[in-house]
C-alpha positions in Angstrom: 0.0 0.0 -0.1 1.3 3.5 -0.9 2.5 5.5 2.0 2.8 9.2 1.8 4.0 11.1 5.0 3.5 14.8 5.5 5.9 16.5 8.1 3.9 19.5 9.7 0.2 19.8 10.7 -0.2 23.5 9.8 -2.3 24.9 7.0 -0.1 23.8 4.3 0.2 20.1 5.4 -3.4 19.7 6.2 -4.5 21.1 2.9 -2.0 18.9 1.1 -3.5 15.9 2.8 -6.9 17.0 1.8 -5.9 17.5 -1.8 -4.3 14.2 -2.1 -7.3 12.6 -0.7 -9.4 14.4 -3.3 -7.5 12.7 -6.1 -7.4 9.3 -4.4 -4.4 9.3 -2.5 -4.1 8.8 1.4 -1.6 10.6 3.5 -0.5 10.7 7.2 0.3 14.1 8.9 3.1 14.1 11.5 2.7 17.2 13.7 5.1 18.1 16.5 2.5 19.6 18.8 0.9 17.3 21.3 -2.4 18.8 20.4 -3.8 21.1 17.7 -4.5 24.1 20.0 -6.6 27.3 19.5 -3.5 29.4 18.7 -2.5 32.0 16.0 -4.2 35.2 14.8 -6.0 36.0 11.7 -5.3 34.7 8.2 -6.5 36.1 4.9 -7.8 33.7 2.2 -7.5 35.7 -1.0 -9.3 34.5 -4.2 -6.3 32.4 -5.4 -6.5 30.3 -2.2 -10.3 30.4 -2.0 -10.5 28.6 -5.3 -8.7 25.7 -4.1 -10.7 25.5 -0.9 -13.7 25.6 -3.0 -12.5 22.7 -5.1 -12.1 20.8 -2.0 -15.6 21.4 -0.9 -14.6 23.5 2.1 -15.6 27.0 1.1 -19.1 27.1 2.6 -17.8 25.8 6.1 -15.0 28.4 6.0 -17.3 31.3 5.0 -19.5 30.4 8.1 -16.5 31.3 10.4 -15.1 34.0 8.4 -15.4 37.8 7.7 -15.9 38.7 4.1 -14.0 41.4 2.3 -14.8 43.1 -1.1 -12.6 46.2 -0.8 -9.1 47.3 0.2 -8.6 50.9 1.5 -5.3 52.5 2.1 -5.2 55.4 4.7 -2.6 57.8 6.2 -1.9 57.5 9.9 -4.5 60.1 10.6 -7.2 58.1 8.9 -7.4 60.1 5.7 -8.3 58.0 2.6 -5.3 57.6 0.0 -7.0 55.0 -2.4 -9.3 52.2 -2.4 -10.0 49.1 -4.7 -12.7 46.7 -5.2 -11.6 43.1 -5.0 -13.1 39.6 -5.8 -14.7 37.8 -2.9 -12.1 37.1 -0.2 -12.3 36.2 3.4 -10.2 36.4 6.8 -10.7 34.2 9.8 -8.9 33.0 13.0 -6.3 30.8 11.9 -7.6 28.2 14.5 -11.0 28.2 12.7 -9.4 27.4 9.3 -7.2 24.6 11.0 -10.3 23.2 12.7 -12.1 23.1 9.4 -9.2 21.3 7.8 -8.7 18.7 10.6 -12.4 17.8 10.7 -12.4 17.1 6.9 -9.7 14.4 7.5 -9.9 11.0 9.1 -8.7 11.4 12.6 -6.4 8.5 12.2 -4.5 10.3 9.5 -3.1 12.9 12.0 -0.3 11.9 14.3 0.5 14.3 17.1 3.6 14.7 19.3 5.8 13.7 16.4 8.9 16.1 16.2 10.8 15.3 13.0 14.5 14.5 13.6 16.0 13.2 10.4 15.2 11.3 7.1 17.1 8.7 5.2 16.8 7.5 1.6 16.8 3.8 1.3 16.4 2.6 -2.2 12.8 3.5 -3.3 11.8 4.4 0.2 12.3 7.4 2.6 12.6 6.6 6.3 11.7 9.5 8.8 12.5 9.3 12.5 10.8 11.4 15.2 11.8 12.4 18.8 9.2 10.1 20.4 11.2 7.1 19.0 9.0 6.3 16.1 10.5 5.6 12.8 8.5 5.3 9.7 9.1 4.0 6.1 7.3 6.1 3.4 7.0 6.1 -0.3 7.2 9.9 -0.4 8.0 12.4 2.3 6.4 15.9 2.0 7.9 18.6 4.1 5.4 21.4 5.3 7.2 22.1 8.6 7.4 25.8 8.3 10.0 28.6 8.1 12.5 26.8 10.4 12.0 23.5 8.5 14.3 20.7 9.9 13.7 18.8 6.7 15.0 21.7 4.7 18.0 22.1 6.9 19.0 18.4 6.3 18.2 18.7 2.5 20.0 22.1 1.8 22.0 22.9 4.9 21.5 26.6 4.2 21.6 29.6 6.5 18.6 30.8 8.6 15.9 33.0 7.1 16.7 36.6 6.3 15.5 39.3 8.6 14.0 42.1 6.6 14.2 44.9 9.2 10.8 45.0 11.0 8.8 43.5 13.7 5.3 42.2 13.1 2.5 42.0 15.7 -1.0 40.4 15.3 -4.0 40.3 17.2 -7.8 39.7 17.3 -10.3 42.0 19.0 -13.9 41.3 20.0 -14.5 45.0 20.1 -15.3 46.5 16.7 -14.8 50.3 16.4 -18.0 51.7 14.8 -16.0 53.9 12.4 -14.5 51.0 10.5 -16.0 50.3 7.1 -17.8 46.9 6.7 -16.3 44.2 4.5 -13.0 46.1 4.0 -9.4 45.3 4.5 -7.8 48.6 5.7 -4.0 49.2 5.5 -2.7 52.4 7.4 0.7 53.9 6.5 3.0 56.1 8.5 6.7 56.6 8.6 8.4 53.2 9.3 5.0 51.8 10.5 1.9 50.3 9.3 -1.3 49.0 10.7 -3.8 46.6 9.1 -7.3 45.8 10.0 -10.0 43.4 8.6 -13.0 41.4 9.7 -12.4 37.9 10.8 -16.0 36.6 11.4 -18.1 36.0 14.6 -18.2 39.8 15.4 -14.5 40.0 15.6 -11.7 42.2 13.9 -8.2 41.0 13.2 -5.4 43.3 13.0 -1.5 43.5 12.4 1.2 46.0 13.0 4.7 46.4 11.6 7.4 48.7 12.8 11.0 49.1 11.7 13.5 47.5 14.3 17.3 47.2 13.8 17.2 44.0 15.7 15.0 41.1 16.4 14.8 41.6 20.2 11.1 41.8 20.9 9.8 43.8 23.9 8.1 41.6 26.5 5.2 43.9 27.0 3.9 43.9 23.4 0.6 45.9 24.2 2.4 48.6 26.1 5.0 49.0 23.3 2.3 49.2 20.6 0.3 51.8 22.3 3.5 53.8 22.7 4.4 53.3 19.1 1.0 54.1 17.6 0.1 56.9 20.0 -1.9 59.7 18.1 -2.8 57.4 15.2 -6.2 56.9 13.6 -8.5 56.3 16.6 -9.5 52.7 15.8 -5.9 51.7 15.8 -5.4 52.6 19.4 -8.8 51.2 20.2 -8.2 47.8 18.9 -4.7 47.5 20.5 -6.3 48.6 23.9 -9.2 46.0 23.5 -6.9 43.0 22.7 -5.9 40.8 25.5 -2.2 41.2 26.0 -1.6 37.4 26.1 -3.3 37.1 22.7 -0.9 39.4 20.8 1.7 37.5 18.8 5.0 39.0 18.0 7.2 37.9 15.1 10.0 39.1 12.8 9.6 39.7 9.2 11.5 36.9 7.4 11.9 35.4 4.2 14.4 33.6 2.0 15.8 34.1 -1.5 14.2 31.7 -3.9 16.0 28.4 -4.1 15.9 26.1 -7.2 16.1 22.9 -5.1 12.8 22.0 -3.5 13.5 18.2 -3.1 15.4 15.1 -3.9 14.3 11.8 -4.9 11.2 10.9 -3.1 11.1 14.1 -0.9 9.8 17.6 -1.7 8.9 20.6 0.3 5.9 23.2 0.3 4.7 26.3 1.9 7.1 28.3 4.3 9.5 25.4 4.4 10.7 26.1 0.8 9.4 29.7 0.0 8.8 31.7 3.2 7.5 35.1 2.3 7.1 38.3 4.2 3.5 39.0 5.3 3.1 42.2 3.3 0.8 40.6 0.6 -1.0 38.1 3.0 0.2 35.3 0.7 2.1 33.0 2.9 -0.7 30.7 3.8 -2.4 31.1 0.3 0.8 30.0 -1.6 0.9 26.9 0.6 -2.7 26.2 -0.3 -1.8 26.5 -4.0 1.2 24.2 -3.5 -1.1 21.5 -2.0 -3.5 21.5 -5.0 -0.7 21.6 -7.5 1.2 18.8 -6.0 -1.8 16.7 -5.7 -2.8 17.3 -9.4 0.7 16.2 -10.3 0.4 13.0 -8.4 -3.0 12.5 -10.1 -1.6 13.2 -13.7 1.9 11.6 -13.4 1.2 9.0 -10.8 2.8 8.5 -7.4 6.3 9.0 -8.7 9.5 11.1 -8.4 8.5 12.7 -11.8 5.3 14.0 -10.2 7.4 15.7 -7.4 9.8 17.3 -10.0 6.8 18.5 -12.3 5.2 20.1 -9.1 8.5 21.8 -8.2 8.9 23.0 -11.8 5.5 24.3 -12.0 5.6 26.2 -8.8 9.1 27.9 -8.7 8.5 31.0 -10.9 5.1 31.7 -9.2 6.4 31.5 -5.6 9.7 33.3 -6.3 7.8 36.2 -7.9 5.3 36.5 -5.0 8.1 36.4 -2.5 9.9 39.2 -4.2 6.9 41.3 -4.8 6.1 41.0 -1.1 9.6 42.0 -0.1 9.6 45.1 -2.4 6.2 46.2 -1.2 7.4 46.0 2.4 10.7 47.8 1.6 8.7 50.8 0.1 5.9 50.7 2.7 8.2 50.6 5.7 10.5 53.4 4.4 11.3 56.3 6.5 13.2 58.1 3.6 11.6 61.5 3.2 11.8 61.5 -0.5 10.4 57.9 -1.0 7.6 58.7 1.4 6.8 61.8 -0.4 6.6 60.1 -3.7 4.4 57.3 -2.3 2.1 59.9 -0.7 1.7 61.6 -4.1 1.4 58.5 -6.3 -0.9 56.2 -4.3 -3.9 58.6 -4.3 -3.3 59.1 -8.1 -3.2 55.5 -9.0 -6.3 54.6 -11.2 -8.4 51.7 -10.0 -7.5 50.0 -13.3 -3.8 50.1 -12.6 -4.3 48.8 -9.0 -6.7 46.0 -10.5 -4.0 44.9 -12.9 -1.5 44.7 -9.9 -3.6 42.6 -7.7 -4.7 40.3 -10.6 -1.1 39.2 -10.8 -1.6 37.6 -7.4 -5.4 36.9 -7.3 -6.0 35.4 -10.9 -3.6 32.3 -10.5 -5.8 29.1 -10.4 -4.0 26.2 -8.9 -7.0 23.9 -9.9 -6.5 24.5 -13.5 -3.0 25.8 -14.2 -1.1 23.7 -16.7 1.2 21.1 -15.3 
């Protein structure tokens, strides 16, 4: 019997198991956490990822937990409108709600918890993976979805740590919704070296994120206090959302990514999601790209059979797309976080003048990709 092992039970790993199941392949997911807990902040599901979840029959369940978005607005730090753009149906929801939906769509026996990956070994036409709990499995294929600090990647490529891009990112969810916020809208607020994003996440809640330039990755322990200091005097809903979020529910991370790498796998192993193409959060595409990966990988198995050829076809199909989005996200972050007076002035002039048709063409580059039909 064919055995496919997925390392990592996050959004990418779970979606891969579901996509493979859709095309008749069973997979087992090995997750290091002892339980899939209610953790994380909000995640945006833009049209390119929503198509995949719809193909897997999950869109309606996800929509029942999510906040819908049909517009993006850019504001300055005082709340003045810079520009706005209508977008195709998109949603955002608590990451735990998305994870729960994916988990409940899989057979319980297919998810193995408390399995921290240690190493793999190629043995003829098999891959043997060992875990810290003493378990050792022999699989026909090993798919690494173990995140930005992937242990599988470290063994395969032995490359350096991800690159810090110069700013800290905070995320939170508030049950208190400021009345002045526009409905069904993703809002991005720009200031010198700082940004704040806001969007509905379903069940009467609002998700938010903040990014601030920082020379180091040393994060203050009191995140809420630090954020209130950093965003003092900003657009009132920004301060309100920070104040109304439980301090212990504010997540702090560094903005990290990697240069695109041509090697995604070897023999009967491949990688997906943040393990292979970690992306700064500026376009909200990290999770979406992992969802795309899952569908393309499963379709390659369906078209080429369970084979090394299928893995290499998947890698070849995905490289240009993921490399481009990683770079676009990095460039957008560099411009948006700039404290340079000239660059800020140019942005302040050009953003309000950009016609909606131009903005539409830019977002279509990201949103129009269809992993369910793209040529393999």
